[in-house]
TIMARGU-907493 format. One line per field, with one value per residue (C-alpha): chain; x, y, z; residue number from 1. Coordinates in Angstrom, 2 decimals, always signed. Layout:
N
c: c(A;...)
c1: c(X;...)
c2: c(Y;...)
c3: c(Z;...)
k: c(NUM;...)
REM end
This chain:
583
c: c(A;A;A;A;A;A;A;A;A;A;A;A;A;A;A;A;A;A;A;A;A;A;A;A;A;A;A;A;A;A;A;A;A;A;A;A;A;A;A;A;A;A;A;A;A;A;A;A;A;A;A;A;A;A;A;A;A;A;A;A;A;A;A;A;A;A;A;A;A;A;A;A;A;A;A;A;A;A;A;A;A;A;A;A;A;A;A;A;A;A;A;A;A;A;A;A;A;A;A;A;A;A;A;A;A;A;A;A;A;A;A;A;A;A;A;A;A;A;A;A;A;A;A;A;A;A;A;A;A;A;A;A;A;A;A;A;A;A;A;A;A;A;A;A;A;A;A;A;A;A;A;A;A;A;A;A;A;A;A;A;A;A;A;A;A;A;A;A;A;A;A;A;A;A;A;A;A;A;A;A;A;A;A;A;A;A;A;A;A;A;A;A;A;A;A;A;A;A;A;A;A;A;A;A;A;A;A;A;A;A;A;A;A;A;A;A;A;A;A;A;A;A;A;A;A;A;A;A;A;A;A;A;A;A;A;A;A;A;A;A;A;A;A;A;A;A;A;A;A;A;A;A;A;A;A;A;A;A;A;A;A;A;A;A;A;A;A;A;A;A;A;A;A;A;A;A;A;A;A;A;A;A;A;A;A;A;A;A;A;A;A;A;A;A;A;A;A;A;A;A;A;A;A;A;A;A;A;A;A;A;A;A;A;A;A;A;A;A;A;A;A;A;A;A;A;A;A;A;A;A;A;A;A;A;A;A;A;A;A;A;A;A;A;A;A;A;A;A;A;A;A;A;A;A;A;A;A;A;A;A;A;A;A;A;A;A;A;A;A;A;A;A;A;A;A;A;A;A;A;A;A;A;A;A;A;A;A;A;A;A;A;A;A;A;A;A;A;A;A;A;A;A;A;A;A;A;A;A;A;A;A;A;A;A;A;A;A;A;A;A;A;A;A;A;A;A;A;A;A;A;A;A;A;A;A;A;A;A;A;A;A;A;A;A;A;A;A;A;A;A;A;A;A;A;A;A;A;A;A;A;A;A;A;A;A;A;A;A;A;A;A;A;A;A;A;A;A;A;A;A;A;A;A;A;A;A;A;A;A;A;A;A;A;A;A;A;A;A;A;A;A;A;A;A;A;A;A;A;A;A;A;A;A;A;A;A;A;A;A;A;A;A;A;A;A;A;A;A;A;A;A;A;A;A;A;A;A;A;A;A;A;A;A;A;A;A;A;A;A;A;A;A;A;A;A;A;A;A;A;A;A;A;A;A;A;A;A;A;A;A;A;A;A;A;A;A;A;A;A;A;A;A;A)
c1: c(-157.48;-156.24;-153.17;-154.63;-155.13;-152.10;-153.36;-156.46;-154.16;-152.08;-154.42;-158.03;-157.56;-157.42;-159.92;-162.10;-161.49;-162.33;-165.60;-166.83;-166.09;-167.70;-170.81;-170.95;-171.05;-173.46;-175.49;-175.01;-176.76;-179.59;-180.80;-180.33;-184.59;-186.15;-185.28;-185.95;-189.14;-190.10;-189.17;-191.27;-194.25;-194.14;-191.71;-192.77;-196.10;-197.26;-194.70;-192.36;-189.12;-187.87;-187.97;-187.16;-183.98;-183.46;-183.02;-181.38;-179.26;-178.89;-178.69;-175.48;-174.02;-174.65;-173.41;-170.67;-170.34;-171.01;-167.59;-165.61;-165.89;-165.38;-162.46;-161.04;-162.37;-160.39;-156.90;-157.02;-158.12;-155.29;-153.30;-154.17;-154.70;-151.64;-149.61;-151.90;-150.41;-147.23;-147.12;-148.96;-146.48;-142.93;-144.59;-145.61;-142.46;-140.39;-142.86;-141.53;-137.99;-138.36;-139.60;-137.05;-136.52;-139.14;-142.06;-141.39;-141.30;-145.58;-146.12;-145.70;-143.18;-145.30;-148.30;-145.98;-145.16;-149.21;-149.79;-147.39;-148.66;-152.52;-153.49;-152.18;-153.50;-157.13;-157.35;-156.04;-158.17;-160.93;-159.62;-159.31;-163.64;-164.20;-163.21;-164.67;-168.36;-168.70;-169.86;-171.68;-173.42;-175.18;-175.64;-177.37;-179.73;-181.07;-180.47;-182.59;-184.93;-186.10;-186.22;-188.67;-190.63;-190.71;-191.75;-194.91;-195.51;-197.91;-196.01;-193.07;-194.60;-192.91;-189.60;-191.37;-191.32;-188.46;-185.69;-185.92;-185.80;-182.56;-181.30;-181.58;-180.39;-177.45;-176.58;-176.91;-174.45;-171.93;-172.75;-172.05;-169.20;-166.93;-165.79;-165.46;-163.63;-161.34;-160.43;-159.96;-156.69;-155.55;-155.63;-153.45;-151.17;-151.16;-150.46;-147.45;-146.42;-146.13;-144.70;-142.11;-141.36;-140.79;-138.73;-135.74;-135.66;-136.13;-132.72;-133.70;-136.34;-134.58;-131.99;-135.08;-137.47;-140.33;-141.91;-145.01;-144.83;-144.58;-147.14;-149.67;-149.13;-149.51;-152.44;-153.60;-153.51;-154.39;-157.94;-158.30;-157.79;-160.30;-162.98;-162.45;-162.95;-165.60;-167.80;-167.11;-168.27;-171.29;-172.36;-171.53;-173.43;-176.22;-176.62;-176.38;-178.57;-181.47;-180.96;-181.38;-184.66;-186.23;-185.60;-186.77;-189.69;-190.59;-189.45;-192.34;-194.98;-193.72;-194.85;-198.05;-199.46;-197.96;-199.90;-203.65;-202.13;-201.65;-205.06;-207.04;-205.25;-203.36;-199.90;-197.93;-195.82;-192.44;-192.96;-193.17;-189.99;-188.01;-189.44;-187.98;-184.57;-184.33;-185.51;-182.33;-180.34;-181.26;-180.91;-177.70;-176.55;-178.05;-175.85;-172.83;-173.15;-173.44;-170.64;-168.97;-170.23;-168.18;-164.87;-165.44;-165.45;-162.67;-160.53;-162.28;-159.91;-157.14;-157.05;-157.34;-154.53;-151.61;-153.40;-152.06;-148.61;-148.94;-149.68;-146.86;-145.07;-140.85;-140.71;-136.71;-136.47;-133.39;-131.96;-133.13;-129.33;-128.38;-130.57;-129.19;-125.74;-125.06;-121.62;-121.23;-118.31;-121.00;-122.95;-120.72;-118.48;-115.50;-115.30;-112.64;-114.95;-115.98;-118.97;-120.38;-122.93;-124.45;-127.49;-128.49;-131.17;-133.62;-136.32;-138.07;-142.10;-143.72;-141.47;-139.17;-135.89;-133.32;-130.22;-130.06;-128.13;-125.21;-122.54;-119.32;-116.93;-115.45;-112.30;-110.74;-107.98;-109.53;-110.61;-113.91;-114.44;-118.28;-118.30;-122.19;-123.85;-127.04;-129.49;-127.31;-128.11;-124.71;-126.39;-128.57;-126.12;-124.89;-127.59;-128.63;-125.13;-126.35;-129.91;-131.40;-133.80;-133.83;-133.23;-135.77;-133.19;-130.15;-128.12;-125.62;-122.89;-120.68;-118.01;-119.73;-123.09;-126.19;-126.92;-130.49;-129.08;-128.34;-129.91;-129.29;-128.30;-125.16;-125.02;-124.75;-122.63;-120.20;-120.49;-120.15;-121.18;-121.23;-124.56;-124.71;-126.79;-124.96;-127.37;-126.27;-128.06;-129.21;-126.44;-122.79;-119.52;-118.53;-122.70;-122.74;-119.47;-119.66;-122.66;-120.05;-119.09;-120.88;-118.99;-115.22;-112.62;-111.41;-108.61;-110.24;-112.58;-109.76;-107.56;-110.92;-111.57;-107.59;-107.95;-111.12;-109.12;-111.80;-109.60;-109.02;-111.64;-112.90;-110.82;-111.19;-114.63;-115.40;-115.65;-114.13;-115.62;-118.33;-119.35;-123.15;-124.28;-127.78;-130.46;-129.06;-125.80;-126.54;-123.96;-121.33;-120.68;-120.97;-117.86;-117.23;-120.39;-119.19;-115.98;-117.99;-120.14;-116.75;-115.16;-117.91;-117.72;-114.13;-114.44;-116.67;-113.62;-115.92;-114.76;-116.78;-116.51;-118.59;-118.18;-120.87;-119.92;-118.63;-115.74;-118.54;-118.71;-114.94;-112.31;-109.69;-106.30;-108.87;-109.99;-106.40;-105.72;-108.66;-107.62;-104.31;-105.42;-108.08;-105.74;-103.42;-106.40;-108.60;-105.57;-107.28;-111.26;-113.24;-113.73;-116.43;-116.24;-118.92;-118.20;-118.99;-115.27;-113.31;-110.38;-112.17;-112.01;-108.52;-106.44;-109.13;-107.29;-110.80;-113.14;-116.75;-118.65;-121.95;-124.95;-128.27;-128.20;-125.95;-122.19;-120.45;-116.92;-114.81;-110.68;-108.32;-107.81;-105.92;-107.46;-111.14;-109.36;-108.68;-111.44;-115.02;-116.40;-118.39;-115.71;-113.74;-117.11;-117.19;-113.60;-114.21;-117.40;-114.99;-111.87;-112.62;-109.95;-109.96;-109.64;-105.86;-105.04;-101.62;-98.56)
c2: c(-8.19;-10.12;-7.95;-4.77;-7.23;-6.27;-2.33;-3.21;-4.61;-1.76;+1.31;-0.24;+1.27;+5.37;+4.84;+3.31;+6.42;+8.66;+6.48;+7.24;+10.91;+11.05;+9.07;+12.20;+14.47;+12.42;+12.43;+15.91;+16.73;+14.67;+16.33;+19.76;+19.36;+18.04;+21.12;+23.35;+21.45;+22.16;+25.87;+26.84;+24.12;+25.54;+28.35;+30.80;+29.26;+30.32;+32.97;+32.12;+34.26;+32.08;+28.76;+29.83;+31.51;+28.12;+25.85;+28.01;+27.70;+23.79;+23.76;+25.93;+23.57;+20.43;+22.35;+23.50;+19.14;+18.73;+20.96;+19.15;+15.87;+16.83;+18.58;+15.45;+13.44;+15.44;+15.45;+11.47;+10.76;+12.46;+11.18;+7.46;+7.84;+9.33;+7.03;+3.63;+5.61;+5.74;+2.53;+0.85;+2.45;+1.50;-2.07;-2.20;-0.89;-3.86;-6.63;-5.14;-5.56;-9.18;-9.90;-12.55;-10.60;-13.45;-12.04;-8.12;-8.98;-9.90;-6.36;-3.13;-1.17;+2.49;-0.16;-0.55;+3.02;+3.83;+1.11;+2.77;+6.05;+6.60;+3.61;+3.42;+7.30;+5.94;+3.93;+6.71;+9.36;+6.58;+5.29;+9.19;+9.34;+6.54;+8.28;+11.95;+11.78;+8.15;+6.42;+9.47;+9.21;+6.15;+6.72;+10.98;+8.86;+5.61;+8.62;+10.73;+8.04;+6.76;+10.31;+11.44;+7.85;+9.04;+12.19;+11.39;+8.08;+8.59;+11.79;+9.04;+6.97;+8.89;+7.45;+4.07;+4.89;+7.55;+5.09;+2.03;+4.11;+5.60;+2.40;+0.98;+3.67;+2.89;-0.71;+0.34;+2.55;+0.23;-2.27;-0.05;+2.19;-1.01;-1.75;+1.70;+2.89;-0.20;+0.88;+4.52;+3.12;+1.02;+4.19;+5.74;+3.21;+3.94;+7.31;+6.40;+4.09;+6.13;+9.04;+7.31;+6.08;+9.12;+11.03;+8.04;+8.38;+11.92;+12.19;+9.94;+11.72;+14.77;+13.21;+12.01;+14.83;+12.62;+15.23;+14.84;+11.08;+11.21;+13.95;+11.74;+8.97;+10.48;+12.39;+8.87;+7.17;+10.72;+10.79;+7.20;+8.11;+11.34;+8.91;+6.37;+9.40;+11.25;+7.58;+7.57;+11.24;+9.95;+7.85;+10.42;+12.69;+11.05;+9.23;+12.20;+14.43;+11.25;+10.57;+14.27;+14.33;+11.50;+12.77;+16.17;+15.18;+13.35;+17.06;+18.23;+15.42;+16.20;+19.55;+19.11;+16.74;+17.85;+21.19;+18.96;+17.60;+21.17;+22.60;+19.30;+19.83;+16.47;+17.75;+21.10;+23.60;+22.88;+18.99;+20.03;+22.32;+19.37;+16.74;+19.10;+18.86;+15.17;+15.08;+17.24;+15.36;+12.06;+13.58;+14.39;+11.29;+9.27;+12.18;+10.71;+7.41;+7.16;+9.16;+5.88;+3.78;+5.87;+6.41;+2.24;+1.30;+2.95;+2.42;-1.57;-1.45;+0.10;-2.74;-5.24;-4.12;-3.58;-6.95;-8.42;-7.54;-8.62;-12.06;-12.73;-15.02;-14.60;-18.63;-18.41;-20.67;-21.84;-24.51;-23.23;-23.72;-21.41;-18.26;-19.34;-18.97;-21.90;-24.48;-24.46;-22.64;-20.64;-19.56;-18.39;-16.77;-17.92;-19.47;-19.57;-18.32;-21.50;-21.41;-24.84;-25.34;-29.00;-29.16;-25.48;-24.62;-21.74;-20.37;-16.63;-17.04;-17.35;-18.08;-19.94;-21.63;-19.25;-21.26;-25.47;-27.68;-25.59;-27.63;-25.11;-25.29;-21.25;-21.78;-19.35;-17.62;-18.13;-14.97;-16.63;-14.86;-15.58;-14.65;-14.90;-13.16;-10.34;-12.97;-15.47;-15.50;-14.35;-11.80;-14.16;-16.95;-14.90;-13.10;-16.68;-17.18;-14.23;-16.56;-13.09;-16.01;-19.85;-22.00;-24.23;-27.44;-28.59;-27.03;-23.90;-24.58;-21.97;-23.51;-26.84;-25.59;-25.44;-21.81;-23.00;-24.06;-20.65;-17.38;-14.89;-11.69;-14.17;-15.53;-12.20;-10.51;-12.71;-11.39;-8.10;-7.22;-4.51;-5.04;-4.05;-1.24;+1.42;+2.64;+4.93;+6.82;+10.83;+11.69;+11.76;+10.35;+8.72;+8.03;+5.51;+3.66;+3.22;+0.63;-1.44;-2.02;+0.46;+1.85;+1.78;+3.87;+6.81;+4.80;+1.57;+3.97;+5.69;+2.13;+0.69;+4.22;+3.68;+0.16;+1.25;+4.86;+6.49;+8.47;+11.35;+12.02;+12.27;+14.63;+16.74;+17.32;+19.82;+18.71;+15.46;+12.45;+15.02;+15.58;+15.22;+13.02;+13.45;+11.51;+8.18;+10.42;+12.78;+14.57;+11.73;+9.91;+6.82;+5.55;+8.03;+6.01;+2.51;+3.37;+4.21;+0.80;-0.76;+1.51;+0.52;-3.29;-3.53;-1.52;-4.82;-7.17;-9.62;-13.60;-14.15;-10.90;-10.64;-8.07;-7.55;-5.77;-3.42;-1.70;-0.77;+2.76;+3.06;+3.55;+0.98;+2.67;+3.00;-0.86;-1.88;+0.57;-1.62;-4.90;-4.28;-3.73;-6.39;-8.93;-7.99;-7.49;-10.86;-13.10;-15.52;-14.99;-16.00;-13.32;-13.60;-11.40;-11.13;-8.99;-7.80;-6.89;-10.45;-7.60;-7.65;-11.38;-12.99;-12.53;-14.70;-17.82;-20.00;-18.50;-19.64;-19.14;-19.48;-19.66;-19.77;-20.78;-23.60;-23.66;-24.62;-23.37;-23.37;-23.02;-20.20;-17.80;-19.77;-23.48;-21.39;-19.90;-23.05;-25.52;-22.98;-21.94;-19.44;-17.99;-17.46;-15.92;-13.55;-12.87;-11.94;-9.77;-7.69;-7.57;-8.30;-11.00;-14.76;-15.88;-17.88;-19.38;-18.56;-21.12)
c3: c(+89.22;+91.76;+91.30;+93.48;+96.39;+98.30;+98.43;+99.49;+102.39;+102.65;+101.85;+103.53;+106.45;+105.51;+102.83;+104.90;+107.07;+103.94;+103.05;+107.33;+106.72;+103.02;+105.39;+107.57;+104.92;+103.27;+106.38;+106.99;+103.27;+103.78;+106.75;+105.44;+102.98;+105.83;+108.37;+105.89;+105.87;+109.69;+109.27;+106.26;+107.88;+111.19;+111.87;+108.88;+108.66;+112.87;+112.47;+115.61;+114.85;+117.22;+115.97;+112.72;+113.96;+116.07;+113.40;+110.87;+114.03;+114.10;+109.79;+110.06;+112.87;+110.72;+107.92;+109.59;+110.83;+106.89;+105.86;+108.36;+107.11;+103.52;+104.25;+106.23;+103.52;+100.63;+102.79;+102.89;+99.68;+97.86;+99.77;+99.53;+96.25;+94.88;+97.03;+95.49;+92.41;+93.10;+94.22;+91.42;+88.75;+90.67;+91.17;+87.55;+87.19;+88.94;+87.21;+83.68;+85.22;+86.28;+82.47;+80.58;+76.52;+75.28;+77.85;+77.07;+73.32;+73.60;+74.27;+72.40;+73.45;+73.20;+75.24;+78.33;+78.37;+77.84;+80.40;+83.07;+82.47;+81.46;+82.63;+86.34;+85.98;+85.42;+87.57;+90.76;+89.74;+89.81;+93.60;+93.92;+93.08;+95.14;+98.17;+97.14;+95.59;+93.90;+97.06;+98.40;+95.34;+95.83;+99.92;+98.75;+96.31;+98.46;+101.76;+99.48;+98.49;+102.13;+103.55;+100.79;+101.83;+104.97;+104.97;+101.66;+100.88;+98.30;+96.77;+96.87;+94.08;+91.48;+92.71;+92.05;+88.37;+87.81;+89.60;+87.51;+84.08;+85.11;+86.09;+83.01;+81.24;+83.78;+82.51;+79.12;+79.73;+81.08;+78.23;+75.18;+76.65;+78.20;+74.45;+73.50;+76.33;+75.21;+72.03;+73.43;+74.80;+72.25;+69.50;+72.17;+72.03;+68.72;+69.39;+71.35;+69.46;+66.81;+68.48;+70.04;+67.14;+64.82;+68.16;+67.62;+64.63;+64.03;+62.09;+59.54;+58.89;+58.17;+55.99;+53.87;+53.94;+55.30;+57.02;+55.05;+55.25;+58.96;+59.65;+57.45;+59.54;+62.46;+61.91;+60.92;+64.29;+65.72;+63.69;+65.14;+68.54;+67.73;+66.64;+69.03;+71.97;+69.82;+70.16;+73.37;+74.41;+72.41;+74.33;+77.32;+75.36;+74.81;+78.75;+81.43;+79.26;+79.20;+82.74;+83.25;+81.79;+83.51;+87.40;+85.65;+84.27;+87.93;+89.45;+87.37;+88.51;+91.96;+91.91;+89.81;+92.06;+95.33;+94.04;+94.13;+96.81;+98.84;+97.27;+98.82;+102.17;+101.84;+102.52;+102.99;+101.38;+103.23;+102.29;+98.61;+98.93;+101.09;+98.11;+95.31;+97.72;+98.07;+94.36;+93.11;+95.03;+93.53;+90.61;+90.77;+92.47;+89.62;+87.17;+89.27;+89.61;+85.53;+85.89;+88.05;+85.75;+83.14;+85.06;+85.95;+82.67;+82.20;+84.82;+84.08;+80.42;+82.18;+85.11;+82.71;+80.87;+83.60;+84.80;+81.93;+82.77;+86.03;+85.33;+83.13;+84.61;+83.38;+82.26;+83.08;+86.64;+88.40;+91.01;+94.58;+95.65;+92.97;+95.28;+97.83;+96.70;+94.90;+95.15;+92.03;+90.08;+87.55;+90.86;+93.17;+90.20;+91.15;+87.64;+84.92;+82.82;+79.78;+78.08;+75.70;+73.41;+73.00;+69.82;+70.95;+68.65;+69.34;+67.57;+68.61;+69.56;+66.71;+64.38;+62.26;+64.08;+63.30;+65.31;+64.46;+66.21;+67.28;+69.62;+69.72;+73.34;+74.59;+76.58;+79.07;+77.92;+73.41;+71.46;+69.60;+65.93;+64.62;+61.63;+58.99;+56.95;+57.96;+59.19;+60.27;+63.84;+65.42;+67.68;+68.85;+69.41;+72.13;+73.61;+74.64;+77.01;+79.35;+78.93;+77.74;+75.80;+76.57;+74.43;+71.91;+72.57;+73.95;+76.80;+77.72;+80.05;+81.31;+83.46;+83.09;+84.84;+82.73;+82.95;+83.85;+86.54;+87.78;+88.83;+86.22;+88.12;+89.15;+85.59;+84.34;+87.06;+85.00;+81.32;+80.10;+76.51;+74.35;+72.15;+68.16;+68.61;+71.05;+73.90;+76.51;+79.09;+79.96;+82.53;+82.84;+81.01;+84.85;+85.26;+81.87;+83.36;+86.02;+84.65;+84.23;+87.32;+90.32;+92.92;+90.41;+91.31;+88.71;+87.77;+87.06;+84.93;+82.90;+82.29;+80.53;+78.84;+77.27;+76.27;+74.48;+73.44;+74.63;+77.69;+74.63;+73.28;+76.83;+78.18;+75.02;+76.28;+78.48;+81.70;+80.87;+82.62;+84.13;+81.07;+80.47;+77.67;+76.08;+75.67;+74.11;+73.56;+70.93;+71.70;+70.22;+67.32;+66.65;+66.96;+70.47;+71.55;+70.62;+72.22;+75.74;+75.04;+74.96;+78.17;+80.11;+79.12;+80.03;+83.70;+84.70;+84.39;+82.90;+82.66;+80.02;+77.32;+74.42;+71.78;+69.40;+66.58;+68.01;+66.10;+63.04;+63.08;+64.27;+61.68;+61.34;+62.72;+65.97;+65.91;+65.64;+68.30;+70.61;+69.50;+70.08;+73.80;+74.38;+73.33;+76.85;+78.64;+77.53;+78.98;+81.04;+80.24;+77.35;+74.64;+72.10;+69.21;+66.55;+63.59;+59.71;+58.42;+58.57;+59.40;+63.01;+63.31;+61.31;+64.21;+66.56;+68.23;+66.20;+63.72;+63.72;+60.31;+60.24;+57.88;+58.10;+61.67;+60.99;+62.00;+58.46;+59.56;+62.63;+62.16;+62.64;+59.31;+56.92;+57.33;+56.98;+53.34;+52.66;+53.43;+54.26;+50.52;+53.35;+54.19;+51.64;+49.71;+52.58;+51.78;+48.34;+48.86;+51.31;+49.49;+45.60;+45.37;+44.59;+48.29;+48.61;+51.65;+52.80;+53.07)
k: c(1;2;3;4;5;6;7;8;9;10;11;12;13;14;15;16;17;18;19;20;21;22;23;24;25;26;27;28;29;30;31;32;33;34;35;36;37;38;39;40;41;42;43;44;45;46;47;48;49;50;51;52;53;54;55;56;57;58;59;60;61;62;63;64;65;66;67;68;69;70;71;72;73;74;75;76;77;78;79;80;81;82;83;84;85;86;87;88;89;90;91;92;93;94;95;96;97;98;99;100;101;102;103;104;105;106;107;108;109;110;111;112;113;114;115;116;117;118;119;120;121;122;123;124;125;126;127;128;129;130;131;132;133;134;135;136;137;138;139;140;141;142;143;144;145;146;147;148;149;150;151;152;153;154;155;156;157;158;159;160;161;162;163;164;165;166;167;168;169;170;171;172;173;174;175;176;177;178;179;180;181;182;183;184;185;186;187;188;189;190;191;192;193;194;195;196;197;198;199;200;201;202;203;204;205;206;207;208;209;210;211;212;213;214;215;216;217;218;219;220;221;222;223;224;225;226;227;228;229;230;231;232;233;234;235;236;237;238;239;240;241;242;243;244;245;246;247;248;249;250;251;252;253;254;255;256;257;258;259;260;261;262;263;264;265;266;267;268;269;270;271;272;273;274;275;276;277;278;279;280;281;282;283;284;285;286;287;288;289;290;291;292;293;294;295;296;297;298;299;300;301;302;303;304;305;306;307;308;309;310;311;312;313;314;315;316;317;318;319;320;321;322;323;324;325;326;327;328;329;330;331;332;333;334;335;336;337;338;339;340;341;342;343;344;345;346;347;348;349;350;351;352;353;354;355;356;357;358;359;360;361;362;363;364;365;366;367;368;369;370;371;372;373;374;375;376;377;378;379;380;381;382;383;384;385;386;387;388;389;390;391;392;393;394;395;396;397;398;399;400;401;402;403;404;405;406;407;408;409;410;411;412;413;414;415;416;417;418;419;420;421;422;423;424;425;426;427;428;429;430;431;432;433;434;435;436;437;438;439;440;441;442;443;444;445;446;447;448;449;450;451;452;453;454;455;456;457;458;459;460;461;462;463;464;465;466;467;468;469;470;471;472;473;474;475;476;477;478;479;480;481;482;483;484;485;486;487;488;489;490;491;492;493;494;495;496;497;498;499;500;501;502;503;504;505;506;507;508;509;510;511;512;513;514;515;516;517;518;519;520;521;522;523;524;525;526;527;528;529;530;531;532;533;534;535;536;537;538;539;540;541;542;543;544;545;546;547;548;549;550;551;552;553;554;555;556;557;558;559;560;561;562;563;564;565;566;567;568;569;570;571;572;573;574;575;576;577;578;579;580;581;582;583)
REM end
């Protein structure tokens, strides 16, 4: 749990202040039974009313001091725990952002959400409890033991039996509880995962009338979570009453033994009252300590899960001079945007190789089309350029510089991508377009929207560029979302433009208009176009045909129609005609 050290330094002083006020409160609580004993044994026994009033006043004063300490402790503990939780959640979110796609793939997305929310809350609650009752409980317990022994040593032998028994129960509580609460958190992960999957695909569920199936699936994971929580709570329901029963037996023994000693004249009644009060304080302290360990077990399980994310280190590295600004064209952002693959191979973690020995050059001002069957590695290939993943072998160079020697932020500032799966964010249309270039003028936004054939439908919306989009752009059609995604990329004015099957939901007429605008826009920059439809890449300067992660053809449309079997098969499957090259 080394990731918690910075928070100890930041919040250590106010935490210590809260503990000091808590100790003051505990000290005041410990004095009360002794004062009560003095009132009974001296004031009441001797019928000295002044003595009763005087010590009663002392008790009120001590109570007021304890209440003041409790109030200040509550204020500080609330401030520290809330700020600690906020800081931890923010740092965890930033840590996730710094990880590469390969690192993030090691975690289930729903699990990351649970770690950001429920797991952080568990640690925050434990921290708050430490400053409220978790430290106070052992202080009261130890203090009550000391005061009880000082008050009447022979009677304190009862404690020598009760306390070890309770300690054994607490140890069993911890050993059994930790794996149970770890399972609870994992079960909650699955509940979040199923919920997230259903909400993201609710339209598909409606279209296929799969409500019963989804309800049953959610019911299964929900029942699993319930059973895991029930087992954990059942453990609590056994140990807490067991501790209470043990201490109550001790109180009964104190009353019995104390009664015999009073009857024999070896003990005063006030001592029994004080001793019972101390035993009661010990009872509630031990119960609280049991709850502390339960909370600790839950917080420890959550801390380990959060620690796994903090322990994950980004495998990507780059030259120090790139971090400082660099001296190369690629690092300074002054290059023309050439891209070169040199014997590149790639495999996802624990999977077979999906890209094999790719050697390819993309020159500035050139439009390169990439086509191939589903699963041939088209999207994977272009995802290597902005370094979402590092190549398994070989090198990728941008403007003659190995991309592993360039800081990813500097590299990605020169690349604009229109992904295969359109992603829009909650906010206005203008906000989404500004993702391409922060601070872009309205004229730049409109120019990019016109080239993407999006300006017309944007102006048809109630508030134009200020129109708010629902989550993921649910109030737009698939084609409209794709055109906004294209406009967002064009706003950036990149050196390298990657279009990953971004017109699949656009009609052919609109696609032709977009391609015409891109031809003019793409002059001087490197444009890589991935498509499923052959019509989308036919007029590219060069077409690359991928099959099984390998290049099986390269050339213009006519050249491939003459000499590439895979390309001819794609043509025949899409047109229903025999492949004949134009001569």
